[in-house]
ChimeraX commands (.cxc) that place a marker at each C-alpha (Angstrom):
marker #1 position -5.41,-13.56,18.45 radius 0.5
marker #1 position -1.78,-13.93,18.31 radius 0.5
marker #1 position 0.14,-10.93,17.06 radius 0.5
marker #1 position 2.39,-14.30,15.30 radius 0.5
marker #1 position -0.57,-14.63,12.40 radius 0.5
marker #1 position -1.54,-11.71,9.48 radius 0.5
marker #1 position -3.49,-10.98,7.04 radius 0.5
marker #1 position -1.91,-11.82,3.55 radius 0.5
marker #1 position 0.37,-15.08,4.29 radius 0.5
marker #1 position -2.76,-17.45,6.34 radius 0.5
marker #1 position -0.61,-19.17,8.10 radius 0.5
marker #1 position 1.67,-19.20,11.11 radius 0.5
marker #1 position 4.98,-19.44,9.06 radius 0.5
marker #1 position 6.48,-19.00,5.52 radius 0.5
marker #1 position 7.34,-21.69,3.59 radius 0.5
marker #1 position 10.36,-22.47,3.51 radius 0.5
marker #1 position 12.41,-21.68,0.15 radius 0.5
marker #1 position 10.77,-18.63,-0.15 radius 0.5
marker #1 position 13.38,-15.72,-1.34 radius 0.5
marker #1 position 11.19,-13.76,-3.90 radius 0.5
marker #1 position 7.46,-12.67,-4.07 radius 0.5
marker #1 position 5.16,-15.10,-6.33 radius 0.5
marker #1 position 2.81,-11.79,-6.08 radius 0.5
marker #1 position 5.24,-9.50,-8.97 radius 0.5
marker #1 position 2.81,-9.19,-11.87 radius 0.5
marker #1 position 4.53,-11.04,-15.51 radius 0.5
marker #1 position 6.55,-9.06,-17.38 radius 0.5
marker #1 position 7.87,-6.60,-15.08 radius 0.5
marker #1 position 10.66,-6.71,-12.80 radius 0.5
marker #1 position 10.89,-7.90,-9.24 radius 0.5
marker #1 position 10.50,-5.53,-6.26 radius 0.5
marker #1 position 11.52,-7.04,-2.99 radius 0.5
marker #1 position 12.29,-4.90,-0.17 radius 0.5
marker #1 position 15.66,-5.55,0.61 radius 0.5
marker #1 position 16.16,-5.19,-3.34 radius 0.5
marker #1 position 14.73,-1.25,-2.82 radius 0.5
marker #1 position 15.71,-0.42,0.25 radius 0.5
marker #1 position 12.21,0.77,0.70 radius 0.5
marker #1 position 11.72,4.39,1.97 radius 0.5
marker #1 position 10.42,4.55,5.62 radius 0.5
marker #1 position 8.40,7.75,4.82 radius 0.5
marker #1 position 6.64,5.48,2.12 radius 0.5
marker #1 position 5.77,2.76,4.30 radius 0.5
marker #1 position 4.33,4.90,6.92 radius 0.5
marker #1 position 2.01,6.50,4.03 radius 0.5
marker #1 position 1.10,2.94,3.49 radius 0.5
marker #1 position 0.20,2.00,7.21 radius 0.5
marker #1 position -1.10,5.64,7.65 radius 0.5
marker #1 position -3.43,4.97,4.77 radius 0.5
marker #1 position -3.90,1.08,6.10 radius 0.5
marker #1 position -5.57,2.56,9.15 radius 0.5
marker #1 position -3.07,0.09,11.04 radius 0.5
marker #1 position -0.53,2.74,13.45 radius 0.5
marker #1 position -2.07,0.69,16.08 radius 0.5
marker #1 position -1.32,-2.91,15.10 radius 0.5
marker #1 position 2.15,-1.88,13.61 radius 0.5
marker #1 position 2.82,-0.32,17.30 radius 0.5
marker #1 position 1.38,-3.50,19.25 radius 0.5
marker #1 position 3.34,-5.85,17.13 radius 0.5
marker #1 position 6.50,-4.10,17.59 radius 0.5
marker #1 position 5.98,-4.05,21.26 radius 0.5
marker #1 position 5.10,-8.14,21.20 radius 0.5
marker #1 position 1.95,-7.84,21.95 radius 0.5
marker #1 position -1.59,-9.86,20.85 radius 0.5
marker #1 position -3.15,-8.19,18.45 radius 0.5
marker #1 position -7.53,-7.62,18.32 radius 0.5
marker #1 position -9.68,-8.87,15.33 radius 0.5
marker #1 position -10.08,-4.89,13.97 radius 0.5
marker #1 position -6.37,-5.02,14.21 radius 0.5
marker #1 position -5.84,-8.03,12.35 radius 0.5
marker #1 position -8.39,-6.69,9.84 radius 0.5
marker #1 position -6.23,-3.11,9.42 radius 0.5
marker #1 position -3.56,-5.11,8.97 radius 0.5
marker #1 position -4.84,-7.13,5.98 radius 0.5
marker #1 position -5.36,-3.69,4.76 radius 0.5
marker #1 position -1.44,-2.75,5.06 radius 0.5
marker #1 position -0.71,-5.88,3.45 radius 0.5
marker #1 position -2.93,-5.05,0.19 radius 0.5
marker #1 position -1.25,-1.51,0.00 radius 0.5
marker #1 position 2.44,-3.37,0.31 radius 0.5
marker #1 position 1.26,-5.71,-2.08 radius 0.5
marker #1 position 0.36,-3.02,-4.74 radius 0.5
marker #1 position 3.01,-1.12,-4.16 radius 0.5
marker #1 position 5.87,-4.13,-3.93 radius 0.5
marker #1 position 4.36,-6.76,-4.58 radius 0.5
marker #1 position 4.96,-8.89,-1.36 radius 0.5
marker #1 position 2.45,-8.92,2.21 radius 0.5
marker #1 position 4.34,-7.14,5.28 radius 0.5
marker #1 position 4.67,-10.05,6.69 radius 0.5
marker #1 position 7.06,-10.89,3.96 radius 0.5
marker #1 position 8.70,-7.18,3.72 radius 0.5
marker #1 position 9.32,-7.61,7.66 radius 0.5
marker #1 position 10.80,-11.31,7.88 radius 0.5
marker #1 position 12.02,-14.13,5.20 radius 0.5
marker #1 position 10.68,-16.73,7.11 radius 0.5
marker #1 position 8.75,-15.47,10.04 radius 0.5
marker #1 position 5.93,-12.94,10.50 radius 0.5
marker #1 position 8.50,-11.84,13.10 radius 0.5
marker #1 position 10.22,-8.64,12.84 radius 0.5
marker #1 position 13.73,-8.46,12.24 radius 0.5
marker #1 position 15.50,-6.01,13.78 radius 0.5
marker #1 position 16.70,-3.53,10.83 radius 0.5
marker #1 position 12.69,-3.90,10.19 radius 0.5
marker #1 position 11.93,-2.91,13.50 radius 0.5
marker #1 position 13.90,0.21,13.99 radius 0.5
marker #1 position 12.64,1.11,10.27 radius 0.5
marker #1 position 9.06,1.29,11.45 radius 0.5
marker #1 position 9.50,1.83,14.44 radius 0.5
marker #1 position 11.61,5.40,13.22 radius 0.5
marker #1 position 8.96,6.30,10.86 radius 0.5
marker #1 position 5.79,4.90,13.10 radius 0.5
marker #1 position 6.63,7.67,15.46 radius 0.5
marker #1 position 5.00,11.01,13.90 radius 0.5
marker #1 position 1.59,8.60,15.22 radius 0.5
marker #1 position 2.61,8.46,18.92 radius 0.5
marker #1 position 5.43,10.57,19.92 radius 0.5
marker #1 position 4.98,14.61,17.63 radius 0.5
marker #1 position 3.55,17.10,19.94 radius 0.5
marker #1 position 0.35,17.26,18.08 radius 0.5
marker #1 position -2.50,20.25,18.53 radius 0.5
marker #1 position -3.89,19.23,22.28 radius 0.5
marker #1 position -7.41,18.04,22.84 radius 0.5
marker #1 position -8.61,14.42,22.88 radius 0.5
marker #1 position -5.54,11.49,23.34 radius 0.5
marker #1 position -8.81,9.30,21.54 radius 0.5
marker #1 position -9.22,8.81,18.04 radius 0.5
marker #1 position -12.66,9.02,16.16 radius 0.5
marker #1 position -12.08,5.63,15.11 radius 0.5
marker #1 position -11.93,4.19,18.72 radius 0.5
marker #1 position -15.38,2.26,19.99 radius 0.5
marker #1 position -15.36,5.10,22.41 radius 0.5
marker #1 position -16.65,7.48,20.07 radius 0.5
marker #1 position -19.02,5.15,19.06 radius 0.5
marker #1 position -22.23,6.16,20.96 radius 0.5
marker #1 position -20.78,9.42,22.18 radius 0.5
marker #1 position -23.42,12.02,22.06 radius 0.5
marker #1 position -22.94,14.34,19.36 radius 0.5
marker #1 position -21.31,17.33,20.18 radius 0.5
marker #1 position -18.39,15.18,21.75 radius 0.5
marker #1 position -18.03,13.01,18.22 radius 0.5
marker #1 position -17.69,16.19,16.85 radius 0.5
marker #1 position -14.45,17.05,19.14 radius 0.5
marker #1 position -13.07,13.90,18.47 radius 0.5
marker #1 position -13.25,13.92,14.53 radius 0.5
marker #1 position -11.95,17.80,14.53 radius 0.5
marker #1 position -9.38,16.89,17.30 radius 0.5
marker #1 position -8.22,14.16,14.61 radius 0.5
marker #1 position -7.44,15.63,11.78 radius 0.5
marker #1 position -6.38,18.86,13.56 radius 0.5
marker #1 position -3.79,16.57,14.06 radius 0.5
marker #1 position -3.46,14.59,11.11 radius 0.5
marker #1 position -2.66,17.82,9.53 radius 0.5
marker #1 position -0.10,19.05,11.62 radius 0.5
marker #1 position 1.72,15.78,11.19 radius 0.5
marker #1 position 1.94,16.61,6.75 radius 0.5
marker #1 position 5.20,18.43,7.65 radius 0.5
marker #1 position 6.22,15.36,9.41 radius 0.5
marker #1 position 9.70,14.52,7.69 radius 0.5
marker #1 position 10.19,17.10,5.01 radius 0.5
marker #1 position 12.71,19.19,4.27 radius 0.5
marker #1 position 11.65,23.30,4.17 radius 0.5
marker #1 position 12.76,23.06,0.94 radius 0.5
marker #1 position 10.46,20.42,0.19 radius 0.5
marker #1 position 7.47,21.78,3.08 radius 0.5
marker #1 position 7.81,24.99,0.65 radius 0.5
marker #1 position 7.25,23.42,-2.96 radius 0.5
marker #1 position 4.97,24.45,-4.67 radius 0.5
marker #1 position 3.84,20.63,-6.93 radius 0.5
marker #1 position -0.42,22.79,-8.16 radius 0.5
marker #1 position -0.47,25.98,-9.83 radius 0.5
marker #1 position -2.15,27.33,-6.98 radius 0.5
marker #1 position -0.37,28.39,-3.73 radius 0.5
marker #1 position -1.21,25.28,-2.09 radius 0.5
marker #1 position 2.37,23.64,-0.51 radius 0.5
marker #1 position 2.50,21.37,3.10 radius 0.5
marker #1 position 3.70,24.76,4.86 radius 0.5
marker #1 position 1.24,27.07,3.24 radius 0.5
marker #1 position -1.63,24.52,4.16 radius 0.5
marker #1 position -0.75,24.32,7.92 radius 0.5
marker #1 position -0.17,28.31,7.81 radius 0.5
marker #1 position -4.31,28.37,6.08 radius 0.5
marker #1 position -4.93,26.05,8.73 radius 0.5
marker #1 position -3.98,28.27,11.48 radius 0.5
marker #1 position -5.94,30.91,9.69 radius 0.5
marker #1 position -9.37,28.77,9.62 radius 0.5
marker #1 position -8.94,28.44,13.34 radius 0.5
marker #1 position -8.55,32.34,14.25 radius 0.5
marker #1 position -11.45,32.63,11.55 radius 0.5
marker #1 position -14.12,30.70,13.62 radius 0.5
marker #1 position -12.78,30.52,16.95 radius 0.5
marker #1 position -11.59,33.47,17.74 radius 0.5
marker #1 position -13.66,36.32,15.18 radius 0.5
marker #1 position -16.88,34.16,14.97 radius 0.5
marker #1 position -16.59,33.42,19.40 radius 0.5
marker #1 position -15.40,36.82,20.29 radius 0.5
marker #1 position -16.12,39.87,16.86 radius 0.5
marker #1 position -12.58,40.72,17.58 radius 0.5
marker #1 position -11.03,42.34,14.01 radius 0.5
marker #1 position -8.62,39.75,11.60 radius 0.5
marker #1 position -6.43,42.75,12.20 radius 0.5
marker #1 position -6.67,42.83,15.77 radius 0.5
marker #1 position -6.42,39.21,15.90 radius 0.5
marker #1 position -2.97,39.24,13.90 radius 0.5
marker #1 position -4.47,36.95,11.16 radius 0.5
marker #1 position -4.75,37.30,7.03 radius 0.5
marker #1 position -7.44,39.27,5.49 radius 0.5
marker #1 position -8.71,36.26,3.39 radius 0.5
marker #1 position -8.13,33.10,2.90 radius 0.5
marker #1 position -5.98,33.17,-0.35 radius 0.5
marker #1 position -3.45,35.34,1.54 radius 0.5
marker #1 position -3.03,32.76,4.33 radius 0.5
marker #1 position -1.06,30.64,1.82 radius 0.5
marker #1 position 1.14,33.24,1.45 radius 0.5
marker #1 position 4.99,31.65,2.76 radius 0.5
marker #1 position 7.19,34.54,4.31 radius 0.5
marker #1 position 10.86,34.41,4.39 radius 0.5
marker #1 position 10.93,33.45,8.24 radius 0.5
marker #1 position 8.85,30.98,7.73 radius 0.5
marker #1 position 9.93,27.22,9.20 radius 0.5
marker #1 position 8.44,24.05,9.45 radius 0.5
marker #1 position 8.86,24.44,13.48 radius 0.5
marker #1 position 7.49,27.98,13.39 radius 0.5
marker #1 position 4.63,27.71,11.32 radius 0.5
marker #1 position 3.78,24.41,13.26 radius 0.5
marker #1 position 4.28,26.07,16.82 radius 0.5
marker #1 position 1.95,28.67,15.44 radius 0.5
marker #1 position -0.75,26.15,14.39 radius 0.5
marker #1 position -0.51,23.93,17.73 radius 0.5
marker #1 position -0.74,27.65,19.56 radius 0.5
marker #1 position -3.92,28.54,17.87 radius 0.5
marker #1 position -5.44,24.67,18.45 radius 0.5
marker #1 position -5.23,24.46,21.86 radius 0.5
marker #1 position -6.48,28.52,21.87 radius 0.5
marker #1 position -8.98,27.24,19.52 radius 0.5
marker #1 position -10.30,24.31,21.82 radius 0.5
marker #1 position -10.58,27.30,24.85 radius 0.5
marker #1 position -12.83,29.52,23.05 radius 0.5
marker #1 position -15.29,26.54,22.57 radius 0.5
marker #1 position -15.30,25.15,25.98 radius 0.5
marker #1 position -18.59,24.82,27.34 radius 0.5
marker #1 position -20.61,26.11,24.20 radius 0.5
marker #1 position -23.72,24.20,22.92 radius 0.5
marker #1 position -24.39,23.08,19.23 radius 0.5
marker #1 position -27.12,25.61,19.49 radius 0.5
marker #1 position -25.27,27.82,20.93 radius 0.5
marker #1 position -25.28,31.00,18.89 radius 0.5
marker #1 position -22.38,33.12,17.90 radius 0.5
marker #1 position -22.24,36.58,16.09 radius 0.5
marker #1 position -18.87,37.90,15.06 radius 0.5
marker #1 position -18.75,36.19,11.12 radius 0.5
marker #1 position -18.73,38.03,8.26 radius 0.5
marker #1 position -22.18,35.55,7.16 radius 0.5
marker #1 position -23.71,36.63,10.25 radius 0.5
marker #1 position -25.34,34.78,13.13 radius 0.5
marker #1 position -24.32,31.09,12.86 radius 0.5
marker #1 position -25.24,28.04,15.41 radius 0.5
marker #1 position -21.84,25.90,17.06 radius 0.5
marker #1 position -22.81,23.21,15.03 radius 0.5
marker #1 position -22.66,25.09,11.67 radius 0.5
marker #1 position -19.22,26.54,12.89 radius 0.5
marker #1 position -18.03,22.61,13.43 radius 0.5
marker #1 position -19.22,20.91,10.79 radius 0.5
marker #1 position -17.56,23.54,8.45 radius 0.5
marker #1 position -14.38,23.61,10.44 radius 0.5
marker #1 position -14.32,19.64,9.86 radius 0.5
marker #1 position -14.78,19.69,6.33 radius 0.5
marker #1 position -12.31,22.02,5.62 radius 0.5
marker #1 position -9.90,20.41,7.89 radius 0.5
marker #1 position -10.81,16.96,6.09 radius 0.5
marker #1 position -10.23,18.77,2.55 radius 0.5
marker #1 position -6.96,20.11,3.42 radius 0.5
marker #1 position -5.82,16.86,5.18 radius 0.5
marker #1 position -5.91,15.03,1.69 radius 0.5
marker #1 position -4.63,17.66,0.27 radius 0.5
marker #1 position -1.86,17.09,1.44 radius 0.5
marker #1 position -1.28,14.13,1.67 radius 0.5
marker #1 position -1.48,13.80,-1.79 radius 0.5
marker #1 position 1.26,16.64,-1.99 radius 0.5
marker #1 position 3.38,14.46,0.37 radius 0.5
marker #1 position 3.06,11.40,-1.81 radius 0.5
marker #1 position 4.21,13.65,-4.72 radius 0.5
marker #1 position 7.37,14.73,-2.67 radius 0.5
marker #1 position 8.04,11.38,-2.15 radius 0.5
marker #1 position 8.08,9.84,-5.33 radius 0.5
marker #1 position 10.16,12.65,-6.07 radius 0.5
marker #1 position 12.91,11.58,-3.81 radius 0.5
marker #1 position 12.80,8.09,-5.07 radius 0.5
marker #1 position 12.83,9.31,-8.57 radius 0.5
marker #1 position 16.16,11.59,-7.89 radius 0.5
marker #1 position 18.01,8.83,-5.99 radius 0.5
marker #1 position 17.50,6.24,-8.72 radius 0.5
marker link #1:1,2 radius 0.2
marker link #1:2,3 radius 0.2
marker link #1:3,4 radius 0.2
marker link #1:4,5 radius 0.2
marker link #1:5,6 radius 0.2
marker link #1:6,7 radius 0.2
marker link #1:7,8 radius 0.2
marker link #1:8,9 radius 0.2
marker link #1:9,10 radius 0.2
marker link #1:10,11 radius 0.2
marker link #1:11,12 radius 0.2
marker link #1:12,13 radius 0.2
marker link #1:13,14 radius 0.2
marker link #1:14,15 radius 0.2
marker link #1:15,16 radius 0.2
marker link #1:16,17 radius 0.2
marker link #1:17,18 radius 0.2
marker link #1:18,19 radius 0.2
marker link #1:19,20 radius 0.2
marker link #1:20,21 radius 0.2
marker link #1:21,22 radius 0.2
marker link #1:22,23 radius 0.2
marker link #1:23,24 radius 0.2
marker link #1:24,25 radius 0.2
marker link #1:25,26 radius 0.2
marker link #1:26,27 radius 0.2
marker link #1:27,28 radius 0.2
marker link #1:28,29 radius 0.2
marker link #1:29,30 radius 0.2
marker link #1:30,31 radius 0.2
marker link #1:31,32 radius 0.2
marker link #1:32,33 radius 0.2
marker link #1:33,34 radius 0.2
marker link #1:34,35 radius 0.2
marker link #1:35,36 radius 0.2
marker link #1:36,37 radius 0.2
marker link #1:37,38 radius 0.2
marker link #1:38,39 radius 0.2
marker link #1:39,40 radius 0.2
marker link #1:40,41 radius 0.2
marker link #1:41,42 radius 0.2
marker link #1:42,43 radius 0.2
marker link #1:43,44 radius 0.2
marker link #1:44,45 radius 0.2
marker link #1:45,46 radius 0.2
marker link #1:46,47 radius 0.2
marker link #1:47,48 radius 0.2
marker link #1:48,49 radius 0.2
marker link #1:49,50 radius 0.2
marker link #1:50,51 radius 0.2
marker link #1:51,52 radius 0.2
marker link #1:52,53 radius 0.2
marker link #1:53,54 radius 0.2
marker link #1:54,55 radius 0.2
marker link #1:55,56 radius 0.2
marker link #1:56,57 radius 0.2
marker link #1:57,58 radius 0.2
marker link #1:58,59 radius 0.2
marker link #1:59,60 radius 0.2
marker link #1:60,61 radius 0.2
marker link #1:61,62 radius 0.2
marker link #1:62,63 radius 0.2
marker link #1:63,64 radius 0.2
marker link #1:64,65 radius 0.2
marker link #1:65,66 radius 0.2
marker link #1:66,67 radius 0.2
marker link #1:67,68 radius 0.2
marker link #1:68,69 radius 0.2
marker link #1:69,70 radius 0.2
marker link #1:70,71 radius 0.2
marker link #1:71,72 radius 0.2
marker link #1:72,73 radius 0.2
marker link #1:73,74 radius 0.2
marker link #1:74,75 radius 0.2
marker link #1:75,76 radius 0.2
marker link #1:76,77 radius 0.2
marker link #1:77,78 radius 0.2
marker link #1:78,79 radius 0.2
marker link #1:79,80 radius 0.2
marker link #1:80,81 radius 0.2
marker link #1:81,82 radius 0.2
marker link #1:82,83 radius 0.2
marker link #1:83,84 radius 0.2
marker link #1:84,85 radius 0.2
marker link #1:85,86 radius 0.2
marker link #1:86,87 radius 0.2
marker link #1:87,88 radius 0.2
marker link #1:88,89 radius 0.2
marker link #1:89,90 radius 0.2
marker link #1:90,91 radius 0.2
marker link #1:91,92 radius 0.2
marker link #1:92,93 radius 0.2
marker link #1:93,94 radius 0.2
marker link #1:94,95 radius 0.2
marker link #1:95,96 radius 0.2
marker link #1:96,97 radius 0.2
marker link #1:97,98 radius 0.2
marker link #1:98,99 radius 0.2
marker link #1:99,100 radius 0.2
marker link #1:100,101 radius 0.2
marker link #1:101,102 radius 0.2
marker link #1:102,103 radius 0.2
marker link #1:103,104 radius 0.2
marker link #1:104,105 radius 0.2
marker link #1:105,106 radius 0.2
marker link #1:106,107 radius 0.2
marker link #1:107,108 radius 0.2
marker link #1:108,109 radius 0.2
marker link #1:109,110 radius 0.2
marker link #1:110,111 radius 0.2
marker link #1:111,112 radius 0.2
marker link #1:112,113 radius 0.2
marker link #1:113,114 radius 0.2
marker link #1:114,115 radius 0.2
marker link #1:115,116 radius 0.2
marker link #1:116,117 radius 0.2
marker link #1:117,118 radius 0.2
marker link #1:118,119 radius 0.2
marker link #1:119,120 radius 0.2
marker link #1:120,121 radius 0.2
marker link #1:121,122 radius 0.2
marker link #1:122,123 radius 0.2
marker link #1:123,124 radius 0.2
marker link #1:124,125 radius 0.2
marker link #1:125,126 radius 0.2
marker link #1:126,127 radius 0.2
marker link #1:127,128 radius 0.2
marker link #1:128,129 radius 0.2
marker link #1:129,130 radius 0.2
marker link #1:130,131 radius 0.2
marker link #1:131,132 radius 0.2
marker link #1:132,133 radius 0.2
marker link #1:133,134 radius 0.2
marker link #1:134,135 radius 0.2
marker link #1:135,136 radius 0.2
marker link #1:136,137 radius 0.2
marker link #1:137,138 radius 0.2
marker link #1:138,139 radius 0.2
marker link #1:139,140 radius 0.2
marker link #1:140,141 radius 0.2
marker link #1:141,142 radius 0.2
marker link #1:142,143 radius 0.2
marker link #1:143,144 radius 0.2
marker link #1:144,145 radius 0.2
marker link #1:145,146 radius 0.2
marker link #1:146,147 radius 0.2
marker link #1:147,148 radius 0.2
marker link #1:148,149 radius 0.2
marker link #1:149,150 radius 0.2
marker link #1:150,151 radius 0.2
marker link #1:151,152 radius 0.2
marker link #1:152,153 radius 0.2
marker link #1:153,154 radius 0.2
marker link #1:154,155 radius 0.2
marker link #1:155,156 radius 0.2
marker link #1:156,157 radius 0.2
marker link #1:157,158 radius 0.2
marker link #1:158,159 radius 0.2
marker link #1:159,160 radius 0.2
marker link #1:160,161 radius 0.2
marker link #1:161,162 radius 0.2
marker link #1:162,163 radius 0.2
marker link #1:163,164 radius 0.2
marker link #1:164,165 radius 0.2
marker link #1:165,166 radius 0.2
marker link #1:166,167 radius 0.2
marker link #1:167,168 radius 0.2
marker link #1:168,169 radius 0.2
marker link #1:169,170 radius 0.2
marker link #1:170,171 radius 0.2
marker link #1:171,172 radius 0.2
marker link #1:172,173 radius 0.2
marker link #1:173,174 radius 0.2
marker link #1:174,175 radius 0.2
marker link #1:175,176 radius 0.2
marker link #1:176,177 radius 0.2
marker link #1:177,178 radius 0.2
marker link #1:178,179 radius 0.2
marker link #1:179,180 radius 0.2
marker link #1:180,181 radius 0.2
marker link #1:181,182 radius 0.2
marker link #1:182,183 radius 0.2
marker link #1:183,184 radius 0.2
marker link #1:184,185 radius 0.2
marker link #1:185,186 radius 0.2
marker link #1:186,187 radius 0.2
marker link #1:187,188 radius 0.2
marker link #1:188,189 radius 0.2
marker link #1:189,190 radius 0.2
marker link #1:190,191 radius 0.2
marker link #1:191,192 radius 0.2
marker link #1:192,193 radius 0.2
marker link #1:193,194 radius 0.2
marker link #1:194,195 radius 0.2
marker link #1:195,196 radius 0.2
marker link #1:196,197 radius 0.2
marker link #1:197,198 radius 0.2
marker link #1:198,199 radius 0.2
marker link #1:199,200 radius 0.2
marker link #1:200,201 radius 0.2
marker link #1:201,202 radius 0.2
marker link #1:202,203 radius 0.2
marker link #1:203,204 radius 0.2
marker link #1:204,205 radius 0.2
marker link #1:205,206 radius 0.2
marker link #1:206,207 radius 0.2
marker link #1:207,208 radius 0.2
marker link #1:208,209 radius 0.2
marker link #1:209,210 radius 0.2
marker link #1:210,211 radius 0.2
marker link #1:211,212 radius 0.2
marker link #1:212,213 radius 0.2
marker link #1:213,214 radius 0.2
marker link #1:214,215 radius 0.2
marker link #1:215,216 radius 0.2
marker link #1:216,217 radius 0.2
marker link #1:217,218 radius 0.2
marker link #1:218,219 radius 0.2
marker link #1:219,220 radius 0.2
marker link #1:220,221 radius 0.2
marker link #1:221,222 radius 0.2
marker link #1:222,223 radius 0.2
marker link #1:223,224 radius 0.2
marker link #1:224,225 radius 0.2
marker link #1:225,226 radius 0.2
marker link #1:226,227 radius 0.2
marker link #1:227,228 radius 0.2
marker link #1:228,229 radius 0.2
marker link #1:229,230 radius 0.2
marker link #1:230,231 radius 0.2
marker link #1:231,232 radius 0.2
marker link #1:232,233 radius 0.2
marker link #1:233,234 radius 0.2
marker link #1:234,235 radius 0.2
marker link #1:235,236 radius 0.2
marker link #1:236,237 radius 0.2
marker link #1:237,238 radius 0.2
marker link #1:238,239 radius 0.2
marker link #1:239,240 radius 0.2
marker link #1:240,241 radius 0.2
marker link #1:241,242 radius 0.2
marker link #1:242,243 radius 0.2
marker link #1:243,244 radius 0.2
marker link #1:244,245 radius 0.2
marker link #1:245,246 radius 0.2
marker link #1:246,247 radius 0.2
marker link #1:247,248 radius 0.2
marker link #1:248,249 radius 0.2
marker link #1:249,250 radius 0.2
marker link #1:250,251 radius 0.2
marker link #1:251,252 radius 0.2
marker link #1:252,253 radius 0.2
marker link #1:253,254 radius 0.2
marker link #1:254,255 radius 0.2
marker link #1:255,256 radius 0.2
marker link #1:256,257 radius 0.2
marker link #1:257,258 radius 0.2
marker link #1:258,259 radius 0.2
marker link #1:259,260 radius 0.2
marker link #1:260,261 radius 0.2
marker link #1:261,262 radius 0.2
marker link #1:262,263 radius 0.2
marker link #1:263,264 radius 0.2
marker link #1:264,265 radius 0.2
marker link #1:265,266 radius 0.2
marker link #1:266,267 radius 0.2
marker link #1:267,268 radius 0.2
marker link #1:268,269 radius 0.2
marker link #1:269,270 radius 0.2
marker link #1:270,271 radius 0.2
marker link #1:271,272 radius 0.2
marker link #1:272,273 radius 0.2
marker link #1:273,274 radius 0.2
marker link #1:274,275 radius 0.2
marker link #1:275,276 radius 0.2
marker link #1:276,277 radius 0.2
marker link #1:277,278 radius 0.2
marker link #1:278,279 radius 0.2
marker link #1:279,280 radius 0.2
marker link #1:280,281 radius 0.2
marker link #1:281,282 radius 0.2
marker link #1:282,283 radius 0.2
marker link #1:283,284 radius 0.2
marker link #1:284,285 radius 0.2
marker link #1:285,286 radius 0.2
marker link #1:286,287 radius 0.2
marker link #1:287,288 radius 0.2
marker link #1:288,289 radius 0.2
marker link #1:289,290 radius 0.2
marker link #1:290,291 radius 0.2
view
């Protein structure tokens, strides 16, 4: 499939003379791309939400898209129509589906977080890739956990120090606090549970509530560095253990590794969702302030 054809336009080239979207809602003002100066972070969230990162990268590189990537672009176009009344193909170029240079730069800048940001290590494969579909259960669990580790670490991408600390809910939950808490989760399940070391010896908070506390010296770089270091230690501690291996260090008593993997995956998935909502709220606040 050529990258010049994307779902949403249904044609190789857009008709001559199209200046504005035909997808707007009657009675509402048009919001074309150029007039609203769409924030790159907004577009990055849409790309991530549509699971179209790989498709966007291939488009930027002028490569052909697979059928799955075309479907991902269909999802992305739908999100763009809902947000900006335009499919992505219109936003990126008013006369054709090809990327205009300035838009290519914007997309490249704000999708680099999917490719170049130092992540938590582990497998470079995605849990959404075909290689994961028929993998053994243990490999699938590791893939899904690593996938969510990466996603949670990325919640701080593009945030200011103030934004990362901004409380938007009554609880202690902030973007920076979520990453600190995830560090605590890793230490509890892949250090305390496996080695039997006390939380005091490990150097982690005594309970989950305290793990959200932010110290004056905490920064995005310091918290993220600690998180990446602990994720690497977790992966090393779990290496070579079978799903039915029993560990004895957790306060619940003896637990099989399969239960620990599932519990950690549940925690990470929940907190990735929390982080997405907080990021969206922060980005909306930015646009209101600029308006």
